[in-house]
PyMOL CGO cylinders between C-alpha atoms (Angstrom):
from pymol import cmd
from pymol.cgo import CYLINDER

trace = [
    CYLINDER, 15.61, 29.27, -5.11, 14.79, 32.29, -7.12, 0.3, 1, 1, 1, 1, 1, 1,
    CYLINDER, 14.79, 32.29, -7.12, 14.66, 29.50, -10.13, 0.3, 1, 1, 1, 1, 1, 1,
    CYLINDER, 14.66, 29.50, -10.13, 12.60, 27.30, -8.47, 0.3, 1, 1, 1, 1, 1, 1,
    CYLINDER, 12.60, 27.30, -8.47, 9.57, 29.85, -7.78, 0.3, 1, 1, 1, 1, 1, 1,
    CYLINDER, 9.57, 29.85, -7.78, 10.10, 31.51, -11.67, 0.3, 1, 1, 1, 1, 1, 1,
    CYLINDER, 10.10, 31.51, -11.67, 6.94, 29.58, -12.54, 0.3, 1, 1, 1, 1, 1, 1,
    CYLINDER, 6.94, 29.58, -12.54, 4.84, 30.27, -9.13, 0.3, 1, 1, 1, 1, 1, 1,
    CYLINDER, 4.84, 30.27, -9.13, 5.61, 34.24, -9.03, 0.3, 1, 1, 1, 1, 1, 1,
    CYLINDER, 5.61, 34.24, -9.03, 5.34, 34.32, -13.07, 0.3, 1, 1, 1, 1, 1, 1,
    CYLINDER, 5.34, 34.32, -13.07, 1.29, 33.46, -12.38, 0.3, 1, 1, 1, 1, 1, 1,
    CYLINDER, 1.29, 33.46, -12.38, 0.59, 35.61, -9.90, 0.3, 1, 1, 1, 1, 1, 1,
    CYLINDER, 0.59, 35.61, -9.90, 0.35, 39.54, -9.39, 0.3, 1, 1, 1, 1, 1, 1,
    CYLINDER, 0.35, 39.54, -9.39, 1.35, 39.92, -5.94, 0.3, 1, 1, 1, 1, 1, 1,
    CYLINDER, 1.35, 39.92, -5.94, -0.36, 43.79, -6.17, 0.3, 1, 1, 1, 1, 1, 1,
    CYLINDER, -0.36, 43.79, -6.17, -3.63, 41.51, -6.29, 0.3, 1, 1, 1, 1, 1, 1,
    CYLINDER, -3.63, 41.51, -6.29, -2.98, 38.37, -4.27, 0.3, 1, 1, 1, 1, 1, 1,
    CYLINDER, -2.98, 38.37, -4.27, -2.01, 38.40, -0.73, 0.3, 1, 1, 1, 1, 1, 1,
    CYLINDER, -2.01, 38.40, -0.73, -0.43, 34.90, -1.47, 0.3, 1, 1, 1, 1, 1, 1,
    CYLINDER, -0.43, 34.90, -1.47, 3.37, 34.98, -0.37, 0.3, 1, 1, 1, 1, 1, 1,
    CYLINDER, 3.37, 34.98, -0.37, 5.63, 35.99, -2.74, 0.3, 1, 1, 1, 1, 1, 1,
    CYLINDER, 5.63, 35.99, -2.74, 8.98, 33.54, -1.20, 0.3, 1, 1, 1, 1, 1, 1,
    CYLINDER, 8.98, 33.54, -1.20, 12.13, 33.82, 0.44, 0.3, 1, 1, 1, 1, 1, 1,
    CYLINDER, 12.13, 33.82, 0.44, 11.22, 35.03, 3.94, 0.3, 1, 1, 1, 1, 1, 1,
    CYLINDER, 11.22, 35.03, 3.94, 10.71, 31.97, 5.59, 0.3, 1, 1, 1, 1, 1, 1,
    CYLINDER, 10.71, 31.97, 5.59, 13.09, 29.19, 6.52, 0.3, 1, 1, 1, 1, 1, 1,
    CYLINDER, 13.09, 29.19, 6.52, 12.97, 26.29, 8.14, 0.3, 1, 1, 1, 1, 1, 1,
    CYLINDER, 12.97, 26.29, 8.14, 15.40, 26.82, 11.00, 0.3, 1, 1, 1, 1, 1, 1,
    CYLINDER, 15.40, 26.82, 11.00, 14.27, 25.84, 14.72, 0.3, 1, 1, 1, 1, 1, 1,
    CYLINDER, 14.27, 25.84, 14.72, 11.63, 22.73, 13.18, 0.3, 1, 1, 1, 1, 1, 1,
    CYLINDER, 11.63, 22.73, 13.18, 12.42, 19.56, 13.80, 0.3, 1, 1, 1, 1, 1, 1,
    CYLINDER, 12.42, 19.56, 13.80, 12.27, 18.22, 10.79, 0.3, 1, 1, 1, 1, 1, 1,
    CYLINDER, 12.27, 18.22, 10.79, 11.21, 19.32, 7.15, 0.3, 1, 1, 1, 1, 1, 1,
    CYLINDER, 11.21, 19.32, 7.15, 7.01, 20.27, 6.86, 0.3, 1, 1, 1, 1, 1, 1,
    CYLINDER, 7.01, 20.27, 6.86, 4.13, 19.11, 5.02, 0.3, 1, 1, 1, 1, 1, 1,
    CYLINDER, 4.13, 19.11, 5.02, 0.78, 20.97, 4.52, 0.3, 1, 1, 1, 1, 1, 1,
    CYLINDER, 0.78, 20.97, 4.52, -2.22, 19.56, 3.13, 0.3, 1, 1, 1, 1, 1, 1,
    CYLINDER, -2.22, 19.56, 3.13, -4.46, 22.99, 1.53, 0.3, 1, 1, 1, 1, 1, 1,
    CYLINDER, -4.46, 22.99, 1.53, -7.93, 23.17, 0.84, 0.3, 1, 1, 1, 1, 1, 1,
    CYLINDER, -7.93, 23.17, 0.84, -8.60, 25.07, -2.11, 0.3, 1, 1, 1, 1, 1, 1,
    CYLINDER, -8.60, 25.07, -2.11, -12.12, 25.95, -3.18, 0.3, 1, 1, 1, 1, 1, 1,
    CYLINDER, -12.12, 25.95, -3.18, -11.17, 27.22, -6.61, 0.3, 1, 1, 1, 1, 1, 1,
    CYLINDER, -11.17, 27.22, -6.61, -13.03, 26.33, -9.84, 0.3, 1, 1, 1, 1, 1, 1,
    CYLINDER, -13.03, 26.33, -9.84, -13.47, 22.68, -8.50, 0.3, 1, 1, 1, 1, 1, 1,
    CYLINDER, -13.47, 22.68, -8.50, -12.80, 21.87, -4.77, 0.3, 1, 1, 1, 1, 1, 1,
    CYLINDER, -12.80, 21.87, -4.77, -9.43, 19.90, -4.46, 0.3, 1, 1, 1, 1, 1, 1,
    CYLINDER, -9.43, 19.90, -4.46, -6.72, 19.65, -2.04, 0.3, 1, 1, 1, 1, 1, 1,
    CYLINDER, -6.72, 19.65, -2.04, -2.86, 20.87, -2.63, 0.3, 1, 1, 1, 1, 1, 1,
    CYLINDER, -2.86, 20.87, -2.63, -0.68, 18.22, -1.08, 0.3, 1, 1, 1, 1, 1, 1,
    CYLINDER, -0.68, 18.22, -1.08, 3.15, 19.99, -0.34, 0.3, 1, 1, 1, 1, 1, 1,
    CYLINDER, 3.15, 19.99, -0.34, 6.47, 18.91, 1.36, 0.3, 1, 1, 1, 1, 1, 1,
    CYLINDER, 6.47, 18.91, 1.36, 9.00, 20.86, 2.29, 0.3, 1, 1, 1, 1, 1, 1,
    CYLINDER, 9.00, 20.86, 2.29, 12.23, 19.83, -0.31, 0.3, 1, 1, 1, 1, 1, 1,
    CYLINDER, 12.23, 19.83, -0.31, 15.23, 22.17, -1.72, 0.3, 1, 1, 1, 1, 1, 1,
    CYLINDER, 15.23, 22.17, -1.72, 13.72, 24.98, 0.00, 0.3, 1, 1, 1, 1, 1, 1,
    CYLINDER, 13.72, 24.98, 0.00, 10.55, 25.09, -1.62, 0.3, 1, 1, 1, 1, 1, 1,
    CYLINDER, 10.55, 25.09, -1.62, 7.37, 23.34, -1.19, 0.3, 1, 1, 1, 1, 1, 1,
    CYLINDER, 7.37, 23.34, -1.19, 6.61, 20.69, -3.78, 0.3, 1, 1, 1, 1, 1, 1,
    CYLINDER, 6.61, 20.69, -3.78, 3.49, 20.33, -4.69, 0.3, 1, 1, 1, 1, 1, 1,
    CYLINDER, 3.49, 20.33, -4.69, 0.63, 18.38, -6.34, 0.3, 1, 1, 1, 1, 1, 1,
    CYLINDER, 0.63, 18.38, -6.34, -3.49, 18.81, -6.62, 0.3, 1, 1, 1, 1, 1, 1,
    CYLINDER, -3.49, 18.81, -6.62, -5.38, 16.19, -5.63, 0.3, 1, 1, 1, 1, 1, 1,
    CYLINDER, -5.38, 16.19, -5.63, -9.11, 16.80, -6.75, 0.3, 1, 1, 1, 1, 1, 1,
    CYLINDER, -9.11, 16.80, -6.75, -10.20, 13.94, -4.02, 0.3, 1, 1, 1, 1, 1, 1,
    CYLINDER, -10.20, 13.94, -4.02, -8.08, 14.64, -1.08, 0.3, 1, 1, 1, 1, 1, 1,
    CYLINDER, -8.08, 14.64, -1.08, -5.85, 12.65, 0.68, 0.3, 1, 1, 1, 1, 1, 1,
    CYLINDER, -5.85, 12.65, 0.68, -7.23, 9.18, 1.60, 0.3, 1, 1, 1, 1, 1, 1,
    CYLINDER, -7.23, 9.18, 1.60, -6.31, 7.02, 5.08, 0.3, 1, 1, 1, 1, 1, 1,
    CYLINDER, -6.31, 7.02, 5.08, -7.77, 4.23, 3.06, 0.3, 1, 1, 1, 1, 1, 1,
    CYLINDER, -7.77, 4.23, 3.06, -4.89, 1.37, 2.19, 0.3, 1, 1, 1, 1, 1, 1,
    CYLINDER, -4.89, 1.37, 2.19, -7.21, 0.48, -0.79, 0.3, 1, 1, 1, 1, 1, 1,
    CYLINDER, -7.21, 0.48, -0.79, -7.51, 4.35, -2.25, 0.3, 1, 1, 1, 1, 1, 1,
    CYLINDER, -7.51, 4.35, -2.25, -5.08, 5.02, -4.94, 0.3, 1, 1, 1, 1, 1, 1,
    CYLINDER, -5.08, 5.02, -4.94, -5.70, 8.98, -5.29, 0.3, 1, 1, 1, 1, 1, 1,
    CYLINDER, -5.70, 8.98, -5.29, -4.65, 10.98, -8.12, 0.3, 1, 1, 1, 1, 1, 1,
    CYLINDER, -4.65, 10.98, -8.12, -1.68, 13.72, -7.58, 0.3, 1, 1, 1, 1, 1, 1,
    CYLINDER, -1.68, 13.72, -7.58, -1.14, 16.21, -10.25, 0.3, 1, 1, 1, 1, 1, 1,
    CYLINDER, -1.14, 16.21, -10.25, 1.93, 17.42, -9.85, 0.3, 1, 1, 1, 1, 1, 1,
    CYLINDER, 1.93, 17.42, -9.85, 2.40, 21.59, -9.78, 0.3, 1, 1, 1, 1, 1, 1,
    CYLINDER, 2.40, 21.59, -9.78, 4.69, 23.89, -9.47, 0.3, 1, 1, 1, 1, 1, 1,
    CYLINDER, 4.69, 23.89, -9.47, 6.82, 24.52, -6.73, 0.3, 1, 1, 1, 1, 1, 1,
    CYLINDER, 6.82, 24.52, -6.73, 5.71, 26.65, -3.90, 0.3, 1, 1, 1, 1, 1, 1,
    CYLINDER, 5.71, 26.65, -3.90, 7.44, 29.18, -1.74, 0.3, 1, 1, 1, 1, 1, 1,
    CYLINDER, 7.44, 29.18, -1.74, 7.77, 28.28, 2.08, 0.3, 1, 1, 1, 1, 1, 1,
    CYLINDER, 7.77, 28.28, 2.08, 5.92, 30.68, 3.68, 0.3, 1, 1, 1, 1, 1, 1,
    CYLINDER, 5.92, 30.68, 3.68, 2.58, 29.23, 1.31, 0.3, 1, 1, 1, 1, 1, 1,
    CYLINDER, 2.58, 29.23, 1.31, 2.68, 26.67, 4.29, 0.3, 1, 1, 1, 1, 1, 1,
    CYLINDER, 2.68, 26.67, 4.29, 0.65, 28.93, 6.40, 0.3, 1, 1, 1, 1, 1, 1,
    CYLINDER, 0.65, 28.93, 6.40, -1.49, 30.75, 3.57, 0.3, 1, 1, 1, 1, 1, 1,
    CYLINDER, -1.49, 30.75, 3.57, -4.88, 30.63, 4.45, 0.3, 1, 1, 1, 1, 1, 1,
    CYLINDER, -4.88, 30.63, 4.45, -7.83, 33.26, 2.85, 0.3, 1, 1, 1, 1, 1, 1,
    CYLINDER, -7.83, 33.26, 2.85, -8.90, 33.93, -0.41, 0.3, 1, 1, 1, 1, 1, 1,
    CYLINDER, -8.90, 33.93, -0.41, -7.54, 34.55, -3.62, 0.3, 1, 1, 1, 1, 1, 1,
    CYLINDER, -7.54, 34.55, -3.62, -9.26, 37.40, -5.81, 0.3, 1, 1, 1, 1, 1, 1,
    CYLINDER, -9.26, 37.40, -5.81, -11.16, 36.74, -9.04, 0.3, 1, 1, 1, 1, 1, 1,
    CYLINDER, -11.16, 36.74, -9.04, -9.29, 37.04, -11.91, 0.3, 1, 1, 1, 1, 1, 1,
    CYLINDER, -9.29, 37.04, -11.91, -6.05, 35.92, -10.39, 0.3, 1, 1, 1, 1, 1, 1,
    CYLINDER, -6.05, 35.92, -10.39, -4.23, 32.23, -10.69, 0.3, 1, 1, 1, 1, 1, 1,
    CYLINDER, -4.23, 32.23, -10.69, -6.18, 29.43, -8.58, 0.3, 1, 1, 1, 1, 1, 1,
    CYLINDER, -6.18, 29.43, -8.58, -8.98, 32.06, -7.25, 0.3, 1, 1, 1, 1, 1, 1,
    CYLINDER, -8.98, 32.06, -7.25, -10.73, 30.89, -4.37, 0.3, 1, 1, 1, 1, 1, 1,
    CYLINDER, -10.73, 30.89, -4.37, -10.87, 30.20, -0.86, 0.3, 1, 1, 1, 1, 1, 1,
    CYLINDER, -10.87, 30.20, -0.86, -7.80, 28.30, 0.87, 0.3, 1, 1, 1, 1, 1, 1,
    CYLINDER, -7.80, 28.30, 0.87, -7.59, 27.03, 4.41, 0.3, 1, 1, 1, 1, 1, 1,
    CYLINDER, -7.59, 27.03, 4.41, -4.71, 24.89, 6.07, 0.3, 1, 1, 1, 1, 1, 1,
    CYLINDER, -4.71, 24.89, 6.07, -6.58, 21.49, 6.35, 0.3, 1, 1, 1, 1, 1, 1,
    CYLINDER, -6.58, 21.49, 6.35, -3.47, 19.53, 7.76, 0.3, 1, 1, 1, 1, 1, 1,
    CYLINDER, -3.47, 19.53, 7.76, 0.39, 20.33, 8.64, 0.3, 1, 1, 1, 1, 1, 1,
    CYLINDER, 0.39, 20.33, 8.64, 2.63, 18.63, 10.15, 0.3, 1, 1, 1, 1, 1, 1,
    CYLINDER, 2.63, 18.63, 10.15, 6.30, 17.21, 10.24, 0.3, 1, 1, 1, 1, 1, 1,
    CYLINDER, 6.30, 17.21, 10.24, 7.51, 14.51, 7.67, 0.3, 1, 1, 1, 1, 1, 1,
    CYLINDER, 7.51, 14.51, 7.67, 10.53, 12.06, 7.42, 0.3, 1, 1, 1, 1, 1, 1,
    CYLINDER, 10.53, 12.06, 7.42, 11.50, 10.42, 4.66, 0.3, 1, 1, 1, 1, 1, 1,
    CYLINDER, 11.50, 10.42, 4.66, 11.34, 6.62, 4.29, 0.3, 1, 1, 1, 1, 1, 1,
    CYLINDER, 11.34, 6.62, 4.29, 14.29, 5.88, 2.10, 0.3, 1, 1, 1, 1, 1, 1,
    CYLINDER, 14.29, 5.88, 2.10, 18.30, 4.92, 2.30, 0.3, 1, 1, 1, 1, 1, 1,
    CYLINDER, 18.30, 4.92, 2.30, 19.39, 8.14, 3.78, 0.3, 1, 1, 1, 1, 1, 1,
    CYLINDER, 19.39, 8.14, 3.78, 17.60, 10.89, 1.85, 0.3, 1, 1, 1, 1, 1, 1,
    CYLINDER, 17.60, 10.89, 1.85, 17.17, 13.98, 3.47, 0.3, 1, 1, 1, 1, 1, 1,
    CYLINDER, 17.17, 13.98, 3.47, 13.68, 15.28, 1.86, 0.3, 1, 1, 1, 1, 1, 1,
    CYLINDER, 13.68, 15.28, 1.86, 11.53, 14.38, -0.79, 0.3, 1, 1, 1, 1, 1, 1,
    CYLINDER, 11.53, 14.38, -0.79, 13.88, 15.79, -3.50, 0.3, 1, 1, 1, 1, 1, 1,
    CYLINDER, 13.88, 15.79, -3.50, 15.86, 12.82, -4.54, 0.3, 1, 1, 1, 1, 1, 1,
    CYLINDER, 15.86, 12.82, -4.54, 13.45, 10.06, -5.11, 0.3, 1, 1, 1, 1, 1, 1,
    CYLINDER, 13.45, 10.06, -5.11, 10.95, 12.96, -6.98, 0.3, 1, 1, 1, 1, 1, 1,
    CYLINDER, 10.95, 12.96, -6.98, 13.44, 12.70, -9.62, 0.3, 1, 1, 1, 1, 1, 1,
    CYLINDER, 13.44, 12.70, -9.62, 13.30, 8.70, -9.69, 0.3, 1, 1, 1, 1, 1, 1,
    CYLINDER, 13.30, 8.70, -9.69, 9.12, 8.54, -9.33, 0.3, 1, 1, 1, 1, 1, 1,
    CYLINDER, 9.12, 8.54, -9.33, 8.62, 7.07, -6.29, 0.3, 1, 1, 1, 1, 1, 1,
    CYLINDER, 8.62, 7.07, -6.29, 8.14, 9.23, -2.60, 0.3, 1, 1, 1, 1, 1, 1,
    CYLINDER, 8.14, 9.23, -2.60, 8.20, 7.23, 0.31, 0.3, 1, 1, 1, 1, 1, 1,
    CYLINDER, 8.20, 7.23, 0.31, 7.45, 9.01, 3.48, 0.3, 1, 1, 1, 1, 1, 1,
    CYLINDER, 7.45, 9.01, 3.48, 5.94, 9.06, 7.21, 0.3, 1, 1, 1, 1, 1, 1,
    CYLINDER, 5.94, 9.06, 7.21, 3.42, 12.16, 8.21, 0.3, 1, 1, 1, 1, 1, 1,
    CYLINDER, 3.42, 12.16, 8.21, 3.52, 13.57, 11.92, 0.3, 1, 1, 1, 1, 1, 1,
    CYLINDER, 3.52, 13.57, 11.92, 0.18, 15.55, 11.29, 0.3, 1, 1, 1, 1, 1, 1,
    CYLINDER, 0.18, 15.55, 11.29, -2.90, 16.19, 13.06, 0.3, 1, 1, 1, 1, 1, 1,
    CYLINDER, -2.90, 16.19, 13.06, -5.14, 14.34, 10.98, 0.3, 1, 1, 1, 1, 1, 1,
    CYLINDER, -5.14, 14.34, 10.98, -2.65, 12.28, 8.61, 0.3, 1, 1, 1, 1, 1, 1,
    CYLINDER, -2.65, 12.28, 8.61, -0.59, 9.90, 10.27, 0.3, 1, 1, 1, 1, 1, 1,
    CYLINDER, -0.59, 9.90, 10.27, 2.11, 7.18, 9.06, 0.3, 1, 1, 1, 1, 1, 1,
    CYLINDER, 2.11, 7.18, 9.06, 3.18, 6.03, 5.89, 0.3, 1, 1, 1, 1, 1, 1,
    CYLINDER, 3.18, 6.03, 5.89, 2.32, 7.05, 2.34, 0.3, 1, 1, 1, 1, 1, 1,
    CYLINDER, 2.32, 7.05, 2.34, 3.77, 6.86, -1.13, 0.3, 1, 1, 1, 1, 1, 1,
    CYLINDER, 3.77, 6.86, -1.13, 4.09, 9.22, -4.04, 0.3, 1, 1, 1, 1, 1, 1,
    CYLINDER, 4.09, 9.22, -4.04, 4.11, 7.23, -7.20, 0.3, 1, 1, 1, 1, 1, 1,
    CYLINDER, 4.11, 7.23, -7.20, 4.46, 8.62, -10.48, 0.3, 1, 1, 1, 1, 1, 1,
    CYLINDER, 4.46, 8.62, -10.48, 2.12, 7.06, -13.01, 0.3, 1, 1, 1, 1, 1, 1,
    CYLINDER, 2.12, 7.06, -13.01, 4.53, 7.02, -16.08, 0.3, 1, 1, 1, 1, 1, 1,
    CYLINDER, 4.53, 7.02, -16.08, 7.56, 8.76, -17.25, 0.3, 1, 1, 1, 1, 1, 1,
    CYLINDER, 7.56, 8.76, -17.25, 5.81, 10.19, -20.20, 0.3, 1, 1, 1, 1, 1, 1,
    CYLINDER, 5.81, 10.19, -20.20, 3.38, 11.98, -17.86, 0.3, 1, 1, 1, 1, 1, 1,
    CYLINDER, 3.38, 11.98, -17.86, 5.69, 13.70, -15.52, 0.3, 1, 1, 1, 1, 1, 1,
    CYLINDER, 5.69, 13.70, -15.52, 2.92, 15.11, -13.68, 0.3, 1, 1, 1, 1, 1, 1,
    CYLINDER, 2.92, 15.11, -13.68, 0.75, 12.39, -12.83, 0.3, 1, 1, 1, 1, 1, 1,
    CYLINDER, 0.75, 12.39, -12.83, 1.38, 10.70, -9.97, 0.3, 1, 1, 1, 1, 1, 1,
    CYLINDER, 1.38, 10.70, -9.97, -0.44, 8.61, -7.29, 0.3, 1, 1, 1, 1, 1, 1,
    CYLINDER, -0.44, 8.61, -7.29, -0.75, 8.96, -3.58, 0.3, 1, 1, 1, 1, 1, 1,
    CYLINDER, -0.75, 8.96, -3.58, -1.81, 5.93, -1.49, 0.3, 1, 1, 1, 1, 1, 1,
    CYLINDER, -1.81, 5.93, -1.49, -1.85, 5.40, 2.52, 0.3, 1, 1, 1, 1, 1, 1,
    CYLINDER, -1.85, 5.40, 2.52, 0.56, 2.44, 3.37, 0.3, 1, 1, 1, 1, 1, 1,
    CYLINDER, 0.56, 2.44, 3.37, -1.20, -0.31, 5.48, 0.3, 1, 1, 1, 1, 1, 1,
    CYLINDER, -1.20, -0.31, 5.48, 0.07, 0.82, 9.28, 0.3, 1, 1, 1, 1, 1, 1,
    CYLINDER, 0.07, 0.82, 9.28, -1.32, 2.02, 12.47, 0.3, 1, 1, 1, 1, 1, 1,
    CYLINDER, -1.32, 2.02, 12.47, -2.49, 5.53, 11.02, 0.3, 1, 1, 1, 1, 1, 1,
    CYLINDER, -2.49, 5.53, 11.02, -4.67, 3.44, 8.57, 0.3, 1, 1, 1, 1, 1, 1,
    CYLINDER, -4.67, 3.44, 8.57, -8.33, 3.24, 8.88, 0.3, 1, 1, 1, 1, 1, 1,
    CYLINDER, -8.33, 3.24, 8.88, -11.28, 2.39, 6.58, 0.3, 1, 1, 1, 1, 1, 1,
    CYLINDER, -11.28, 2.39, 6.58, -13.79, 3.75, 8.15, 0.3, 1, 1, 1, 1, 1, 1,
    CYLINDER, -13.79, 3.75, 8.15, -12.67, 7.11, 9.36, 0.3, 1, 1, 1, 1, 1, 1,
    CYLINDER, -12.67, 7.11, 9.36, -13.60, 9.74, 6.84, 0.3, 1, 1, 1, 1, 1, 1,
    CYLINDER, -13.60, 9.74, 6.84, -11.22, 12.78, 7.81, 0.3, 1, 1, 1, 1, 1, 1,
    CYLINDER, -11.22, 12.78, 7.81, -12.19, 14.95, 4.40, 0.3, 1, 1, 1, 1, 1, 1,
    CYLINDER, -12.19, 14.95, 4.40, -15.58, 14.93, 5.53, 0.3, 1, 1, 1, 1, 1, 1,
    CYLINDER, -15.58, 14.93, 5.53, -15.23, 14.88, 9.43, 0.3, 1, 1, 1, 1, 1, 1,
    CYLINDER, -15.23, 14.88, 9.43, -12.82, 16.87, 10.25, 0.3, 1, 1, 1, 1, 1, 1,
    CYLINDER, -12.82, 16.87, 10.25, -13.31, 19.66, 7.32, 0.3, 1, 1, 1, 1, 1, 1,
    CYLINDER, -13.31, 19.66, 7.32, -11.93, 22.95, 9.62, 0.3, 1, 1, 1, 1, 1, 1,
    CYLINDER, -11.93, 22.95, 9.62, -8.63, 24.85, 9.33, 0.3, 1, 1, 1, 1, 1, 1,
    CYLINDER, -8.63, 24.85, 9.33, -5.83, 23.52, 11.99, 0.3, 1, 1, 1, 1, 1, 1,
    CYLINDER, -5.83, 23.52, 11.99, -4.66, 26.96, 11.99, 0.3, 1, 1, 1, 1, 1, 1,
    CYLINDER, -4.66, 26.96, 11.99, -7.60, 28.75, 12.35, 0.3, 1, 1, 1, 1, 1, 1,
    CYLINDER, -7.60, 28.75, 12.35, -10.62, 26.62, 13.37, 0.3, 1, 1, 1, 1, 1, 1,
    CYLINDER, -10.62, 26.62, 13.37, -12.50, 28.17, 10.80, 0.3, 1, 1, 1, 1, 1, 1,
    CYLINDER, -12.50, 28.17, 10.80, -13.92, 26.61, 7.49, 0.3, 1, 1, 1, 1, 1, 1,
    CYLINDER, -13.92, 26.61, 7.49, -14.28, 27.33, 4.14, 0.3, 1, 1, 1, 1, 1, 1,
    CYLINDER, -14.28, 27.33, 4.14, -17.41, 29.57, 4.29, 0.3, 1, 1, 1, 1, 1, 1,
    CYLINDER, -17.41, 29.57, 4.29, -16.26, 31.57, 7.07, 0.3, 1, 1, 1, 1, 1, 1,
    CYLINDER, -16.26, 31.57, 7.07, -12.46, 32.13, 5.25, 0.3, 1, 1, 1, 1, 1, 1,
    CYLINDER, -12.46, 32.13, 5.25, -14.45, 33.37, 2.13, 0.3, 1, 1, 1, 1, 1, 1,
    CYLINDER, -14.45, 33.37, 2.13, -17.08, 35.57, 4.53, 0.3, 1, 1, 1, 1, 1, 1,
    CYLINDER, -17.08, 35.57, 4.53, -13.80, 37.56, 6.08, 0.3, 1, 1, 1, 1, 1, 1,
    CYLINDER, -13.80, 37.56, 6.08, -11.92, 37.63, 2.75, 0.3, 1, 1, 1, 1, 1, 1,
    CYLINDER, -11.92, 37.63, 2.75, -9.17, 35.34, 4.42, 0.3, 1, 1, 1, 1, 1, 1,
    CYLINDER, -9.17, 35.34, 4.42, -9.07, 38.07, 7.73, 0.3, 1, 1, 1, 1, 1, 1,
    CYLINDER, -9.07, 38.07, 7.73, -9.35, 35.67, 10.84, 0.3, 1, 1, 1, 1, 1, 1,
    CYLINDER, -9.35, 35.67, 10.84, -8.88, 37.09, 14.32, 0.3, 1, 1, 1, 1, 1, 1,
]
cmd.load_cgo(trace, "trace")
């Protein structure tokens, strides 16, 4: 575990940021592995897509956010593993810290792999294709993460499967901008420094 979070921890000064250090949360009692999508207003607004696997959150940055339209192929840039307790993180990362800006929990829930017996996303991650079923508040149904090339390990695509969770008309990024954790929007979290009542 410690080695998996080395990059995450090396980029942060935990005396200056309220982001979790990691190691305090497990998945005991949860029905399945978790996913979270965090809206992150940093140097540019983007969304962070995270899947629980191997005791950490495997993470991708989505410059345009997730889409529920199967015609859309959304760029997903692989980033460092995050600790499990990051799934609940909502607040303001201070100026001067890595990823400075406001973060809210845009969606969360459980996921299940759509593969032959894999327990989580770790094995298909190595192969460059992850097929999953999400059960979230805003995102539901099948999604595929596909690595674009073996030469570019960090560049992936996130695509919605054509199923009952797909919808070309509904635009959840625009119509459902608030946190599923606190009900707040980015400006409210920024104004309170991340401290929600």
